[in-house]
C-alpha positions as CSV (number, residue, x, y, z in Angstrom):
1,M,0.0,0.0,0.0
2,I,2.8,2.3,0.9
3,A,4.5,1.4,-2.4
4,I,1.4,2.4,-4.3
5,Y,1.3,5.8,-2.6
6,C,4.9,6.4,-3.4
7,V,4.3,5.6,-7.1
8,V,1.3,7.9,-7.3
9,G,3.3,10.6,-5.6
10,A,6.2,10.3,-8.0
11,V,3.9,10.4,-11.0
12,G,2.1,13.4,-9.7
13,G,5.3,15.2,-9.0
14,Q,6.6,14.5,-12.5
15,R,3.4,15.9,-14.0
16,L,3.6,19.0,-11.9
17,H,7.2,19.5,-13.0
18,H,6.2,19.2,-16.7
19,L,3.3,21.6,-16.1
20,R,5.6,24.2,-14.6
21,K,8.1,23.7,-17.4
22,F,5.4,24.1,-20.0
23,Q,4.2,27.3,-18.4
24,R,7.7,28.8,-18.4
25,T,8.1,27.8,-22.0
26,S,4.8,29.5,-23.0
27,I,5.8,32.7,-21.2
28,N,9.2,32.7,-22.9
29,R,7.6,32.2,-26.3
30,F,5.1,35.0,-25.7
31,L,7.9,37.4,-24.6
32,Y,10.0,36.4,-27.5
33,G,7.2,37.0,-30.0
34,M,6.3,40.4,-28.5
35,V,9.8,41.8,-27.9
36,F,12.6,39.9,-29.6
37,T,10.9,39.1,-33.0
38,P,10.3,42.8,-34.0
39,L,13.8,43.7,-32.9
40,M,15.3,40.9,-34.9
41,A,13.2,41.8,-38.0
42,K,14.3,45.5,-37.7
43,K,17.9,44.4,-37.4
44,K,17.5,42.2,-40.4
45,R,16.0,44.9,-42.6
46,K,18.7,47.4,-41.6
47,H,21.3,44.8,-42.5
48,E,19.7,44.2,-45.9
49,E,19.6,48.0,-46.6
50,E,23.2,48.4,-45.7
51,K,24.1,45.5,-47.9
52,Q,22.2,47.1,-50.8
53,E,23.9,50.4,-50.3
54,K,27.3,48.7,-50.4
55,E,26.4,46.8,-53.5
56,Y,25.1,49.9,-55.4
57,K,27.4,51.1,-58.1
58,P,26.8,54.3,-60.1
59,P,26.9,54.0,-63.9
60,E,30.3,54.4,-65.4
61,F,30.8,57.9,-66.8
62,D,31.7,57.9,-70.5
63,E,33.7,61.1,-70.9
64,R,34.3,60.6,-74.6
65,E,30.6,60.1,-75.3
66,F,29.7,63.2,-73.2
67,L,32.2,65.4,-75.1
68,E,31.0,64.2,-78.4
69,E,27.4,65.0,-77.5
70,E,28.3,68.5,-76.2
71,M,30.3,69.2,-79.4
72,T,27.4,68.1,-81.6
73,T,25.0,70.3,-79.7
74,A,27.3,73.3,-79.8
75,K,27.8,72.9,-83.6
76,A,24.0,72.8,-84.2
77,T,23.5,75.9,-81.9
78,L,26.2,77.8,-83.8
79,I,24.5,77.0,-87.1
80,S,21.2,78.3,-85.7
81,V,22.8,81.6,-84.7
82,V,24.4,82.1,-88.1
83,L,21.1,81.3,-89.8
84,S,19.3,83.9,-87.7
85,I,21.3,86.7,-89.4
86,P,19.9,86.3,-93.0
87,M,16.4,85.5,-91.6
88,A,16.4,88.8,-89.6
89,V,17.6,90.7,-92.8
90,V,14.8,89.2,-94.8
91,A,12.2,90.1,-92.1
92,Y,13.6,93.7,-92.1
93,M,13.4,93.9,-95.9
94,V,9.7,92.9,-96.0
95,L,8.7,95.1,-93.0
96,D,7.5,98.1,-95.0
97,S,5.6,96.1,-97.6
98,A,4.3,93.1,-95.6
99,G,4.3,94.3,-92.0
100,A,5.7,93.1,-88.8
101,G,3.5,90.0,-88.7
102,T,5.1,88.6,-91.9
103,G,8.5,89.3,-90.5
104,F,7.6,87.3,-87.4
105,L,6.4,84.4,-89.5
106,I,9.8,84.5,-91.4
107,G,11.5,84.0,-88.0
108,I,9.3,81.0,-87.2
109,L,10.1,79.5,-90.7
110,G,13.7,79.7,-89.8
111,M,13.2,76.9,-87.2
112,A,12.1,74.5,-90.0
113,L,15.2,75.5,-92.0
114,I,17.4,74.7,-89.0
115,Y,16.0,71.2,-88.8
116,M,16.7,70.6,-92.5
117,L,20.1,72.2,-92.6
118,I,21.8,70.7,-89.6
119,P,22.1,67.2,-91.1
120,R,23.8,68.7,-94.2
121,F,26.7,69.7,-91.9
122,S,27.4,66.0,-91.0
123,I,25.7,66.4,-87.7
124,E,23.8,63.3,-86.5
125,I,20.5,64.5,-85.1
126,S,19.1,61.0,-84.2
127,S,20.5,61.3,-80.7
128,F,19.0,64.7,-80.1
129,K,16.4,64.8,-77.4
130,A,13.7,67.3,-76.7
131,K,15.9,69.4,-74.5
132,H,18.5,69.7,-77.3
133,W,15.9,71.0,-79.8
134,I,14.4,73.4,-77.3
135,G,17.9,74.9,-76.6
136,I,18.7,75.2,-80.3
137,F,15.4,76.7,-81.4
138,S,15.3,79.2,-78.4
139,T,18.8,80.3,-79.1
140,Y,18.0,80.9,-82.8
141,F,14.8,82.7,-82.1
142,F,16.2,85.1,-79.5
143,A,19.1,85.9,-81.8
144,F,16.7,86.5,-84.7
145,L,14.6,88.9,-82.5
146,A,17.7,90.8,-81.3
147,I,19.1,91.3,-84.8
148,W,15.7,92.2,-86.3
149,V,15.0,94.8,-83.6
150,L,18.4,96.2,-84.1
151,L,17.9,96.6,-87.9
152,V,14.5,98.3,-87.6
153,N,15.7,101.0,-85.3
154,P,18.2,103.9,-85.7
155,P,20.9,104.2,-87.0
156,F,19.9,101.4,-89.5
157,A,16.3,102.5,-90.0
158,D,13.5,104.7,-88.6
159,H,9.9,103.4,-88.7
160,A,8.5,105.5,-85.9
161,S,6.5,108.7,-86.5
162,P,7.3,112.0,-84.7
163,Q,5.4,112.7,-81.5
164,F,3.6,115.9,-80.5
165,I,4.5,116.6,-76.9
166,T,2.7,119.9,-76.3
167,I,0.6,122.2,-78.5
168,D,-0.3,125.7,-77.3
169,T,-2.2,128.4,-79.1
170,D,-2.6,132.1,-78.6
171,L,-5.9,133.2,-79.9
172,G,-5.9,137.0,-80.0
173,G,-4.0,137.2,-76.7
174,E,-5.9,134.4,-75.0
175,P,-3.5,131.3,-74.5
176,V,-5.1,127.9,-74.8
177,I,-3.3,124.6,-74.1
178,I,-4.6,122.1,-76.7
179,L,-2.2,119.2,-75.9
180,G,-0.4,118.9,-72.6
181,P,2.6,116.8,-71.5
182,G,1.7,113.1,-71.0
183,N,-1.4,113.3,-73.2
184,N,0.2,112.5,-76.6
185,T,-2.5,111.6,-79.0
186,T,-3.6,112.0,-82.5
187,A,-7.2,112.6,-81.6
188,K,-8.8,115.8,-82.9
189,V,-9.6,118.6,-80.4
190,E,-12.5,120.9,-81.2
191,L,-12.3,124.3,-79.5
192,N,-16.0,125.2,-79.6
193,Q,-15.6,127.2,-76.5
194,I,-13.4,129.7,-78.2
195,D,-14.9,132.4,-80.3
196,I,-12.6,133.6,-83.1
197,D,-13.3,137.0,-84.6
198,A,-12.8,137.2,-88.3
199,G,-9.3,138.5,-89.1
200,A,-7.8,137.5,-85.8
201,N,-4.1,136.4,-85.5
202,V,-3.5,132.9,-84.2
203,T,-0.1,131.8,-82.9
204,I,0.6,128.1,-82.6
205,D,3.5,126.6,-80.7
206,A,4.2,122.9,-80.8
207,K,6.9,120.8,-79.2
208,V,7.8,117.8,-81.5
209,T,10.3,115.0,-80.9
210,D,11.5,112.0,-82.9
211,N,13.6,108.9,-82.2
212,D,16.0,109.9,-85.0
213,L,16.3,113.1,-87.1
214,M,13.4,115.5,-87.5
215,G,12.6,116.9,-90.9
216,T,10.0,119.7,-91.1
217,V,6.9,120.8,-89.1
218,F,4.4,122.9,-91.0
219,L,0.8,124.1,-90.8
220,R,-1.8,123.3,-93.5
221,V,-4.7,125.6,-93.9
222,G,-6.8,124.7,-96.9
223,D,-4.4,124.3,-99.8
224,N,-1.8,126.5,-98.2
225,E,1.2,125.2,-96.2
226,Y,3.3,127.3,-93.7
227,N,6.7,126.1,-92.4
228,M,7.0,126.6,-88.7
229,A,10.2,128.1,-87.2
230,N,12.2,125.8,-85.0
231,S,13.9,126.7,-81.7
232,P,16.8,124.7,-80.1
233,D,14.4,123.0,-77.6
234,N,12.3,121.4,-80.4
235,H,9.5,124.0,-80.3
236,Y,8.0,125.0,-83.6
237,T,6.1,128.3,-83.8
238,Y,4.1,130.1,-86.5
239,T,1.5,132.9,-86.4
240,L,-1.4,132.8,-88.8
241,E,-2.7,136.3,-89.7
242,N,-6.3,137.2,-90.6
243,V,-7.7,133.8,-89.7
244,A,-11.3,133.4,-90.9
245,E,-14.0,131.8,-88.8
246,N,-14.6,128.0,-89.0
247,T,-11.0,127.3,-89.9
248,T,-9.3,123.9,-89.8
249,I,-5.6,124.0,-89.0
250,T,-3.6,120.8,-89.5
251,L,-0.2,120.4,-87.9
252,V,2.1,118.1,-89.9
253,A,5.4,116.7,-88.5
254,E,7.7,114.8,-90.8
255,D,11.0,113.2,-89.9
256,A,14.0,112.7,-92.1
257,S,12.8,109.2,-93.0
258,G,9.5,110.4,-94.3
259,N,7.4,109.2,-91.3
260,T,4.6,111.7,-90.6
261,R,2.1,112.5,-87.8
262,T,-0.7,115.0,-88.1
263,Y,-2.8,116.9,-85.6
264,E,-6.0,118.9,-86.4
265,I,-7.3,122.0,-84.7
266,Y,-10.8,123.3,-85.3
267,L,-11.5,127.0,-84.7
268,T,-15.0,128.3,-84.7
């Protein structure tokens, strides 16, 4: 009987030992899963990233290919700049007859000529990308505009008309400002508020400027023309005698290139 109790006690103690061991193992696994597994995974990822950084190798730089590409682009750009000169001259020559819009279209046409001419200079354009063409065309167009603007302005040419800065009149001793500074316009001004007695003298003084050389400034009354006297400060003066009522006086300014501007005054 005693032997049976001893056996039962031994078996029970062994089971209790295994139960406690199982409990400890479960706790360890839980702690390992909650704490150590994320740490190990993070360490593994970091190790893989460091490994990839060490293994990355930048592409090998081909200096010869780079220089050849730059030289080809530079040659094409130089051709575009040279072509901009005759294109700007053509645009200048057609300005008077066809207008500025046609000149601008000639400049645009030059881009198509560039595309056709570059291969004739033994330049391979198959390797050109969009950035290359943008650089070539923009360089050409800005060069074209610079040369064109230079040609249509003094000292090469003068396409701008003179400007009336001020116009004053003295109607029988009563001064009237018709056109003041900052109000440059070709609009007609009707002086209905001024009564002109028949036979009165009218003095007109006008300041006229031009971007190049002035020619003459004169008054036109009916079929008659009267040259105005010029002073050093670009003031032109003339006195009309015995002016009739309801008279139209036209000021005409003409520069050395033949460009004109007119201004009409109505006296009632």
